[in-house]
C-alpha positions as CSV (number, residue, x, y, z in Angstrom):
1,M,5.0,6.3,-5.3
2,L,4.6,6.3,-1.6
3,K,7.2,8.9,-1.2
4,N,5.3,11.3,-3.6
5,K,2.0,10.7,-1.7
6,L,3.6,11.4,1.6
7,H,5.2,14.6,0.4
8,G,2.0,15.8,-1.2
9,E,0.0,15.3,1.9
10,S,2.6,16.9,4.2
11,V,2.5,20.0,1.9
12,L,-1.3,20.0,2.0
13,G,-1.5,19.5,5.7
14,N,-4.7,17.5,6.1
15,P,-4.8,14.2,4.2
16,S,-8.0,13.1,2.6
17,K,-9.6,9.7,3.5
18,A,-8.9,8.4,0.0
19,V,-5.1,9.1,0.3
20,V,-4.9,7.7,3.9
21,S,-6.6,4.4,2.8
22,S,-4.4,4.3,-0.2
23,L,-1.2,4.7,1.9
24,K,-2.4,2.1,4.4
25,R,-3.1,-0.3,1.6
26,S,0.4,0.4,0.1
27,L,2.0,-0.1,3.5
28,K,0.3,-3.5,4.1
29,Q,1.4,-4.6,0.6
30,V,5.0,-3.5,1.2
31,Q,5.0,-5.3,4.6
32,K,3.6,-8.5,3.0
33,E,6.4,-8.3,0.4
34,I,9.1,-7.8,3.1
35,K,7.8,-10.8,5.0
36,T,7.8,-12.9,1.9
37,L,11.4,-11.9,1.2
38,E,12.5,-12.6,4.8
39,D,10.9,-16.0,4.6
40,K,12.8,-16.8,1.4
41,L,16.1,-15.6,2.7
42,M,15.7,-17.6,5.8
43,I,15.2,-20.7,3.8
44,L,18.3,-20.0,1.6
45,V,20.3,-19.3,4.8
46,K,19.3,-22.6,6.3
47,E,20.2,-24.4,3.1
48,V,23.5,-22.8,2.7
49,H,24.7,-23.0,6.3
50,Q,22.9,-26.1,7.4
51,D,26.1,-27.4,9.0
52,L,26.5,-24.3,11.2
53,L,22.7,-24.5,12.5
54,T,22.9,-28.1,13.8
């Protein structure tokens, strides 16, 4: 979805305000999902390799 929007805007040249705000919103959501996944991964790593971390 983001890829299509970015390609469409690069073809058109000048992005509209609606598209820019939509892309920013999408970026924030993706960053939030990445942060959540990183936190879950860190918890799992700490559980599995607890002996190495102490």
